[in-house]
C-alpha positions in Angstrom: 0.0 0.0 0.0 2.7 2.4 0.9 4.4 1.6 -2.4 1.3 2.3 -4.4 0.7 5.6 -2.6 4.3 6.6 -3.4 3.9 5.6 -7.0 0.6 7.5 -7.3 2.2 10.6 -5.8 5.1 10.4 -8.1 2.6 10.0 -11.1 0.6 13.0 -10.1 3.6 15.1 -9.7 4.9 14.0 -13.1 1.6 14.7 -14.8 1.5 18.1 -13.2 5.0 18.8 -14.4 4.3 17.9 -18.0 0.7 19.2 -18.4 1.6 22.8 -19.0 4.0 21.9 -21.9 1.3 19.5 -23.3 -1.4 22.2 -23.0 0.8 24.6 -24.9 0.8 22.3 -27.9 -3.1 21.9 -28.0 -5.4 24.3 -30.0 -6.8 27.0 -27.7 -10.7 27.6 -28.3 -11.6 30.7 -26.3 -14.4 33.3 -26.7 -11.7 35.8 -27.8 -10.4 33.4 -30.5 -14.0 32.9 -31.8 -14.6 36.6 -32.0 -11.3 37.0 -33.9 -12.2 34.2 -36.2 -15.7 35.6 -36.9 -15.9 37.9 -40.0 -16.2 41.6 -39.1 -19.4 43.4 -40.0 -19.2 46.1 -42.5 -19.6 49.5 -40.7 -21.9 52.0 -42.2 -20.3 54.5 -44.6 -19.9 57.9 -43.3 -19.2 61.1 -45.3 -15.7 62.2 -45.5 -16.2 65.6 -47.2 -17.4 68.5 -45.0 -20.7 69.7 -46.2 -21.5 72.1 -43.4 -21.0 75.8 -43.7 -21.7 78.7 -46.2 -21.6 78.6 -49.9 -21.6 81.4 -52.6 -21.5 80.8 -56.3 -23.2 81.4 -59.7 -25.3 79.4 -62.1 -26.6 79.6 -65.7 -28.9 77.6 -67.9 -32.2 77.7 -69.9 -35.7 78.7 -68.9 -38.8 77.6 -70.8 -41.5 80.2 -70.0 -45.2 79.9 -70.1 -47.0 83.1 -71.0 -50.7 83.0 -71.2 -52.8 85.9 -72.2 -56.6 86.1 -72.6 -58.6 89.3 -73.3 -62.4 89.0 -73.5 -63.7 92.4 -72.6 -63.1 95.3 -75.1 -65.6 95.9 -77.9 -67.7 98.6 -79.7 -71.2 98.0 -81.1 -73.4 100.0 -83.6 -76.6 101.5 -82.5 -79.5 99.0 -82.2 -77.2 96.1 -82.0 -76.9 95.2 -78.3 -73.8 93.6 -77.1 -74.5 89.8 -76.4 -77.5 89.7 -78.6 -76.5 90.8 -82.0 -73.0 92.2 -81.4 -70.1 90.2 -79.7 -66.6 90.7 -78.6 -63.7 89.7 -80.9 -61.8 86.9 -79.2 -58.2 87.8 -78.4 -55.9 85.2 -76.8 -52.3 83.9 -77.2 -49.9 81.9 -75.4 -46.3 80.8 -75.9 -43.3 78.9 -74.5 -40.2 80.9 -75.4 -36.7 79.7 -74.3 -34.4 82.2 -72.6 -30.9 82.1 -71.3 -30.8 82.7 -67.5 -27.8 83.5 -65.2 -27.2 84.7 -61.8 -25.8 84.3 -58.2 -26.7 82.2 -55.2 -25.8 82.1 -51.6 -26.7 79.6 -48.9 -25.8 77.7 -45.6 -25.8 74.0 -44.9 -25.8 71.8 -41.9 -24.5 68.2 -42.2 -25.8 65.4 -39.9 -23.9 62.2 -40.9 -25.1 61.5 -44.5 -27.9 64.0 -44.4 -27.5 67.7 -45.4 -30.0 70.4 -44.6 -29.7 74.0 -45.9 -31.3 77.3 -46.8 -30.4 79.1 -50.1 -31.4 82.3 -51.9 -30.7 83.1 -55.6 -31.4 85.8 -58.3 -31.4 85.2 -62.1 -31.9 87.3 -65.1 -33.9 86.1 -68.2 -35.8 87.7 -71.0 -38.8 85.7 -72.4 -41.6 87.5 -74.3 -44.7 86.8 -76.3 -46.9 89.1 -78.2 -49.8 89.1 -80.7 -51.6 91.3 -83.0 -55.2 90.7 -84.2 -56.8 92.9 -86.9 -60.4 92.3 -87.9 -61.5 94.6 -90.8 -65.1 95.4 -91.5 -67.2 93.0 -89.4 -70.8 93.1 -90.8 -73.7 93.3 -88.3 -76.7 93.2 -90.6 -78.0 91.4 -93.7 -77.5 94.3 -95.9 -74.1 95.0 -94.3 -75.0 98.7 -93.8 -73.2 98.7 -90.4 -69.6 97.6 -89.8 -66.9 97.7 -87.3 -63.1 97.1 -87.1 -61.2 95.6 -84.2 -57.5 96.0 -83.7 -55.9 94.4 -80.6 -52.3 94.1 -79.6 -51.0 92.4 -76.4 -47.6 91.4 -75.0 -46.3 89.8 -71.9 -42.6 89.3 -70.7 -40.8 87.7 -67.8 -37.6 89.1 -66.8 -35.7 88.6 -63.5 -36.7 86.1 -60.9 -35.4 85.2 -57.4 -36.1 82.7 -54.7 -35.6 81.7 -51.0 -35.7 78.0 -50.5 -35.0 75.1 -48.2 -32.7 72.2 -49.4 -32.7 68.7 -48.0 -30.3 66.1 -49.4 -28.6 62.7 -48.9 -25.0 61.9 -49.6 -25.0 58.9 -52.0 -21.2 59.0 -51.8 -19.0 61.1 -49.5 -18.6 63.6 -52.3 -22.0 63.5 -54.1 -25.2 65.1 -52.7 -28.7 64.4 -54.2 -31.3 66.9 -52.9 -34.7 68.4 -53.2 -35.5 72.1 -52.9 -38.7 74.1 -52.4 -39.6 77.7 -51.3 -40.9 81.1 -52.3 -40.3 82.7 -55.6 -40.4 86.3 -56.7 -40.3 87.6 -60.3 -41.0 90.6 -62.5 -43.7 90.3 -65.2 -44.5 93.1 -67.6 -47.0 93.4 -70.3 -49.1 95.8 -72.5 -52.5 96.0 -74.2 -53.9 98.3 -77.0 -57.3 98.2 -78.6 -59.1 100.3 -81.2 -62.6 99.6 -82.5 -64.3 101.8 -85.0 -67.8 101.9 -86.6 -68.6 102.3 -90.3 -71.6 102.8 -92.4 -72.6 102.7 -96.0 -73.8 106.2 -97.3 -74.7 105.2 -100.9 -71.1 104.4 -101.7 -69.5 101.1 -102.2 -66.8 102.0 -99.7 -67.7 102.0 -95.9 -67.4 105.4 -94.4 -66.1 105.9 -90.8 -68.8 107.1 -88.4 -67.4 110.2 -87.0 -66.9 110.1 -83.3 -68.0 106.5 -82.8 -64.9 104.8 -81.5 -63.5 102.7 -78.6 -59.8 102.8 -77.6 -57.7 101.5 -74.8 -54.0 101.6 -74.1 -52.0 100.4 -71.1 -48.7 98.8 -70.0 -47.7 97.4 -66.6 -44.7 95.9 -64.7 -45.5 93.8 -61.6 -43.5 91.9 -59.1 -45.3 88.5 -58.5 -44.9 86.2 -55.6 -45.2 82.4 -56.3 -43.8 79.0 -55.4 -40.8 77.0 -56.7 -39.8 73.3 -56.3 -37.2 71.2 -57.9 -34.3 68.7 -57.4 -30.6 68.4 -58.2 -27.3 66.8 -57.6 -24.1 68.4 -56.3 -20.6 67.1 -56.1 -17.2 68.0 -54.7 -14.5 69.0 -57.4 -11.4 70.1 -55.7 -10.7 71.9 -52.4 -13.8 73.9 -51.5 -15.3 74.0 -55.0 -18.5 72.1 -55.7 -20.5 71.8 -59.0 -24.2 71.3 -59.4 -27.0 70.4 -61.8 -30.5 71.5 -61.0 -34.1 71.6 -62.3 -36.8 73.7 -61.0 -40.5 74.6 -61.7 -41.7 78.0 -60.7 -45.4 79.1 -60.8 -46.8 82.6 -60.2 -50.4 81.6 -60.6 -53.3 83.3 -62.3 -54.3 86.8 -62.0 -56.1 89.6 -64.0 -55.2 93.2 -65.2 -58.1 95.7 -66.0 -57.7 98.3 -68.6 -60.1 101.2 -69.1 -61.7 101.6 -72.5 -62.6 105.1 -73.7 -65.7 104.9 -75.8 -67.2 107.7 -77.8 -70.7 107.4 -79.3 -71.7 110.2 -81.6 -75.4 110.7 -82.6 -77.3 109.7 -84.5 -75.6 106.4 -85.1 -73.9 106.1 -81.7 -73.1 103.0 -79.8 -75.1 100.5 -77.9 -73.9 99.1 -74.5 -70.4 100.7 -74.9 -67.5 98.8 -73.3 -66.0 100.5 -70.3 -63.1 98.1 -69.4 -61.0 95.3 -70.7 -60.2 92.5 -68.3 -57.1 90.6 -69.1 -56.5 87.1 -67.7 -52.8 86.1 -67.3 -51.2 82.8 -66.1 -47.3 82.8 -65.7 -44.9 80.0 -64.9 -41.5 78.6 -66.1 -39.2 75.7 -66.1 -35.5 76.0 -65.6 -32.4 73.7 -65.9 -29.3 75.2 -64.5 -25.6 74.2 -63.9 -23.6 76.0 -61.2 -20.4 76.3 -59.4 -20.1 77.0 -55.8 -17.4 77.8 -53.2 -17.6 76.8 -49.6 -16.6 79.3 -46.9 
């Protein structure tokens, strides 16, 4: 028994002596090694360029302008031919979509939150887009025998010049150097126009040529220049070039809505022919808007 105990003690001491060396040769499986062996998760991409701060620059491009002009209210009628019964207004309306070069500066400020960029921006642009029309209606006959005539001559014009806006911008960085954004805000622009009308009455006096009825006319003439307030909305893409310089491409739609202009009509009715229900005013209906595509270059400060 004493020999067995001595042998057991010697065996335990031997195992204890060689165990560390044996364990060093075995593969170690620990929580740390499992973590190191596991594939690393891709960390979310963060923006590297700095998009916070102020920016100033300029842009230029093309505007497609919608000018809509309708005038249904100026006329002159012979005696015994009431307006709306046997005498009617001569229709006068036109519209157009002229293209105009546009150019101007912008200034704004932006705040970056991760990959999101929020900002405010103001701009001013010059453009010149005009439409006009002339309608001449000679010798409109009012009766079966054509003893009573009138002429109508009408001219109108409408033009959009400078425009500006104050907008909010909200965008997302699709790469650290490229921002896709939307923008919307208030638009202000100058719209001018003009209108001229002349109506005259004629009768036959036993001659084959109509004779002007002295003193029976209707005339109107006016011009205006208004500063209109509307809304603008659009989208664009902006990218970093080098240093603090950034380039952009932007589309916007701007609408100034519908409104009217009233022009006084001076009607003179001479006896005995005179006029029936003389026109006292011409009401012009206008609808103005435009589309713009711009490219621009900005400098961060």
